[in-house]
C-alpha positions as CSV (number, residue, x, y, z in Angstrom):
1,M,58.4,-69.5,54.4
2,I,58.3,-72.5,56.8
3,T,61.2,-74.8,57.2
4,F,61.7,-77.9,59.3
5,R,65.0,-78.7,61.1
6,E,66.6,-80.1,64.2
7,A,65.9,-78.2,67.4
8,T,68.5,-76.6,69.5
9,R,68.7,-77.4,73.3
10,E,67.0,-74.1,74.0
11,E,64.3,-75.0,71.6
12,L,63.6,-78.2,73.4
13,D,62.9,-76.0,76.4
14,T,60.2,-74.4,74.2
15,A,58.7,-77.8,73.4
16,V,58.5,-78.7,77.2
17,A,57.0,-75.4,78.1
18,W,54.4,-75.8,75.3
19,A,53.7,-79.4,76.5
20,A,53.1,-77.9,80.1
21,A,50.7,-75.4,78.6
22,E,48.8,-78.1,76.9
23,G,48.3,-79.8,80.4
24,W,50.7,-82.6,79.7
25,N,52.6,-82.0,83.0
26,P,56.3,-82.8,82.2
27,G,58.7,-83.8,84.8
28,L,61.1,-81.3,86.2
29,E,64.2,-82.9,84.9
30,D,62.6,-84.4,81.6
31,V,64.1,-81.8,79.3
32,E,67.7,-82.6,80.5
33,I,67.3,-86.4,80.4
34,F,65.4,-86.3,77.0
35,W,68.2,-84.3,75.4
36,E,70.9,-86.6,76.7
37,T,69.1,-89.6,75.4
38,D,69.1,-88.4,71.8
39,P,70.2,-84.8,71.0
40,D,69.4,-85.4,67.3
41,G,65.9,-86.5,68.3
42,F,64.1,-83.2,68.6
43,V,62.9,-81.0,65.7
44,C,60.9,-77.8,65.1
45,A,59.0,-76.0,62.5
46,V,60.3,-72.4,62.0
47,R,58.8,-69.4,60.1
48,D,60.8,-66.2,59.9
49,G,63.2,-67.4,62.5
50,E,60.4,-68.1,65.0
51,V,59.6,-71.6,66.3
52,I,56.0,-72.4,65.5
53,G,55.9,-76.2,65.9
54,T,57.8,-78.8,68.0
55,G,58.2,-82.6,68.0
56,S,60.4,-85.4,68.8
57,I,61.8,-88.2,66.6
58,V,63.9,-90.1,69.2
59,A,65.8,-93.2,67.9
60,Y,66.9,-96.1,70.2
61,G,69.8,-97.2,68.1
62,R,68.5,-98.0,64.7
63,E,66.0,-100.5,66.2
64,F,63.1,-98.5,67.3
65,G,61.9,-95.0,67.2
66,F,59.3,-93.0,69.2
67,M,57.4,-89.8,68.2
68,G,56.1,-87.2,70.7
69,F,55.9,-83.6,71.6
70,F,53.8,-82.8,68.4
71,I,52.6,-79.3,69.1
72,V,51.7,-76.5,66.7
73,R,51.3,-73.0,68.2
74,P,47.6,-72.7,68.9
75,D,47.0,-69.6,66.8
76,L,48.4,-71.3,63.7
77,R,46.4,-74.7,63.9
78,G,44.2,-75.7,61.1
79,Q,46.4,-74.3,58.3
80,G,48.1,-77.5,57.2
81,I,51.3,-76.7,59.0
82,G,51.1,-79.7,61.4
83,R,50.1,-82.1,58.7
84,D,53.3,-81.3,56.6
85,F,55.5,-81.0,59.7
86,W,54.3,-84.4,61.1
87,T,54.8,-86.2,57.7
88,W,58.3,-84.7,57.5
89,R,59.0,-85.9,61.1
90,R,57.8,-89.4,60.4
91,D,59.8,-89.7,57.3
92,T,63.0,-88.3,58.9
93,L,62.7,-90.7,61.8
94,R,62.2,-93.6,59.3
95,A,65.5,-92.5,57.6
96,R,67.3,-92.8,61.1
97,L,66.2,-96.4,61.6
98,H,66.6,-99.7,59.9
99,P,64.0,-100.2,57.1
100,D,62.0,-102.8,59.1
101,A,62.2,-100.9,62.4
102,A,59.0,-99.9,64.1
103,I,57.9,-96.5,65.4
104,G,55.7,-96.0,68.3
105,M,53.8,-93.1,69.6
106,D,51.2,-92.1,72.3
107,G,48.8,-89.7,70.5
108,V,45.8,-87.8,71.9
109,F,42.7,-89.6,71.1
110,T,41.3,-87.0,68.8
111,M,44.3,-87.2,66.5
112,Q,43.9,-91.1,66.0
113,P,42.4,-90.7,62.5
114,F,45.1,-88.4,61.3
115,Y,47.9,-90.8,62.6
116,A,46.0,-93.8,61.1
117,R,46.2,-92.0,57.6
118,G,49.8,-91.7,58.2
119,G,50.3,-95.4,58.5
120,F,50.1,-95.9,62.2
121,V,47.9,-98.8,63.6
122,F,46.2,-98.6,67.0
123,S,47.4,-100.9,69.7
124,H,45.6,-99.9,73.0
125,R,44.9,-96.9,75.1
126,N,47.3,-95.7,77.8
127,L,45.2,-93.9,80.5
128,R,46.6,-91.4,82.8
129,L,45.4,-92.2,86.4
130,A,45.3,-89.6,89.1
131,G,45.2,-89.7,92.8
132,T,47.0,-88.6,95.9
133,G,50.2,-90.0,97.5
134,R,49.5,-92.0,100.6
135,S,51.7,-93.6,103.1
136,G,51.2,-97.4,103.3
137,G,53.1,-98.0,106.5
138,S,56.3,-99.9,106.7
139,P,57.7,-100.7,103.2
140,D,58.2,-104.3,102.0
141,P,61.7,-105.4,103.1
142,A,62.2,-106.8,99.5
143,I,62.2,-103.2,98.2
144,V,65.6,-101.5,97.6
145,E,66.8,-98.4,95.9
146,L,67.5,-99.1,92.1
147,A,70.8,-97.1,92.4
148,S,72.1,-99.7,94.8
149,L,71.8,-102.6,92.3
150,P,74.3,-103.4,89.5
151,F,73.1,-101.2,86.6
152,D,73.3,-104.2,84.1
153,R,70.6,-106.0,86.0
154,V,68.3,-103.0,85.9
155,A,69.0,-102.4,82.2
156,T,68.4,-106.1,81.4
157,F,65.0,-106.0,83.2
158,D,64.1,-102.7,81.5
159,R,64.9,-104.1,78.0
160,R,62.7,-107.0,78.5
161,H,59.8,-104.6,79.3
162,F,60.6,-101.8,77.0
163,G,61.7,-103.9,74.1
164,F,64.9,-102.2,73.3
165,S,68.1,-100.9,74.9
166,R,68.0,-97.4,76.3
167,E,70.9,-97.3,78.8
168,V,71.8,-93.6,78.3
169,F,68.2,-92.7,79.2
170,L,67.9,-95.2,82.0
171,R,71.1,-94.2,84.0
172,R,69.6,-90.7,84.7
173,W,66.0,-91.7,84.8
174,I,66.3,-94.1,87.8
175,R,68.0,-91.4,89.9
176,P,65.5,-88.5,89.8
177,T,66.3,-85.4,91.8
178,G,63.5,-85.1,94.4
179,G,62.2,-88.5,93.3
180,L,62.9,-92.2,93.9
181,G,63.7,-95.3,91.9
182,L,62.9,-98.6,93.6
183,G,63.5,-102.3,92.7
184,Y,61.9,-105.4,94.2
185,L,64.2,-108.3,95.0
186,D,63.2,-112.0,95.5
187,G,66.6,-113.2,96.8
188,D,68.9,-112.1,94.0
189,R,66.3,-111.9,91.4
190,L,64.9,-108.5,90.3
191,D,61.1,-108.9,90.0
192,G,60.2,-105.4,89.4
193,F,61.1,-101.7,89.4
194,G,59.4,-98.3,89.4
195,V,60.3,-94.7,89.4
196,I,58.5,-91.6,90.7
197,R,59.6,-88.2,89.6
198,P,58.5,-84.7,90.6
199,C,56.6,-82.8,87.8
200,R,55.1,-79.3,87.3
201,T,52.1,-80.7,89.2
202,G,52.7,-83.5,91.7
203,F,54.6,-86.6,90.8
204,K,54.4,-89.2,88.1
205,V,55.1,-92.9,88.5
206,G,56.7,-94.4,85.4
207,P,57.8,-96.9,84.5
208,L,56.1,-99.5,86.8
209,F,57.3,-103.0,85.6
210,A,56.5,-106.0,87.7
211,E,56.2,-109.8,87.3
212,T,53.2,-110.1,89.5
213,P,50.3,-107.8,90.8
214,E,51.7,-108.2,94.3
215,V,55.1,-106.8,93.4
216,A,53.5,-104.0,91.5
217,D,51.3,-103.1,94.4
218,A,54.2,-103.2,96.8
219,L,56.3,-100.9,94.6
220,F,53.5,-98.5,93.9
221,S,52.7,-98.2,97.7
222,A,56.3,-97.3,98.4
223,L,56.5,-94.8,95.6
224,S,53.2,-93.3,96.5
225,A,54.4,-92.8,100.1
226,H,57.3,-90.7,98.8
227,A,54.6,-88.3,97.4
228,E,52.4,-88.4,100.5
229,G,49.7,-85.7,100.3
230,Q,50.8,-84.7,96.7
231,P,49.0,-85.4,93.4
232,V,50.3,-88.7,91.8
233,F,49.8,-89.9,88.3
234,L,50.4,-93.3,86.7
235,D,50.1,-93.8,82.9
236,T,48.5,-97.3,82.7
237,P,48.0,-99.5,79.7
238,E,44.4,-100.3,79.4
239,N,45.1,-103.7,77.8
240,H,46.3,-104.8,81.3
241,A,43.4,-105.6,83.6
242,A,45.6,-106.0,86.7
243,A,47.1,-102.6,86.0
244,L,43.7,-101.0,86.1
245,E,42.8,-103.0,89.2
246,L,45.9,-101.6,90.9
247,G,44.7,-98.1,90.1
248,E,41.3,-98.8,91.5
249,R,42.8,-100.1,94.8
250,H,44.8,-97.0,95.2
251,Q,41.8,-94.7,94.4
252,L,43.2,-93.4,91.1
253,T,40.8,-92.1,88.5
254,E,41.2,-91.5,84.8
255,S,42.3,-87.9,84.0
256,F,43.8,-88.1,80.5
257,G,44.9,-90.6,78.0
258,C,46.7,-91.4,74.8
259,A,46.4,-94.0,72.1
260,R,49.5,-96.2,71.6
261,M,50.0,-96.7,68.0
262,Y,52.7,-98.3,65.8
263,L,54.1,-97.8,62.3
264,G,55.6,-101.2,61.3
265,P,55.7,-104.4,63.3
266,P,54.9,-103.6,67.1
267,P,57.5,-105.0,69.5
268,A,56.4,-108.0,71.4
269,L,56.1,-106.7,75.0
270,P,55.0,-108.4,78.1
271,W,52.0,-106.2,78.7
272,N,50.8,-108.3,81.5
273,Q,53.8,-107.1,83.5
274,I,53.6,-103.4,82.5
275,Y,51.7,-101.5,85.1
276,G,52.8,-98.0,84.0
277,V,54.5,-96.9,80.9
278,T,57.6,-94.7,81.2
279,T,56.6,-91.5,79.5
280,F,54.1,-90.4,76.8
281,E,57.0,-88.5,75.1
282,L,59.7,-91.1,74.7
283,G,57.8,-94.4,75.2
């Protein structure tokens, strides 16, 4: 008999390990930060006491939810387990949210028809661009470490670009061990910020939010220099032409991608200021 339930902290380790095996390249600290963000937001499918499927149903308050980590053990795929588990996950997350709240997800392209049958509507593609970290010379003097700024300023800027408050997540995310969180100041005004974190392979930049292409470029250059000589990845929204142009300037090429889809009214986000999404798993 197969049952669905909340996952334990150790079972979230299993989900991250399976994600790595799928080639999703999770960050080295992702599991700790994800669990702190919403310990009730991770679930699993179990048969005879053994985990056979994983998934996330993370809630940001009751205003917004995000689904990710949808993996069924490879030898058990094609048996309807994933269909039932995914439907249960969707409905369980909806019950955690306000009735009119939206749910987002970044799903692999081949699964788009399945998610559409479950009520999700395609928004755009997020493309994983890959390259190599490069030193760009002296950093722009307007760039500062995010941790040096009042947290409420960072959280306000993040809320405008993510759409919802996620302060528990953000406090850890902007201080990655072995990584770097940077902001761009115009006088006292925060015009952008980005984070680079070490992953199983290389480093990922995300988020990368900026009010102008010039600010985005300065931030990416400084973050890329932190990973000089190492693989660097940026998950870029395809509906933002300037973000794709940034990738081209820095010699990044498409290596993977997901379809951003929403169930319910999608948040009105300033996509023309989003150069890199935070993470495919939590939004």
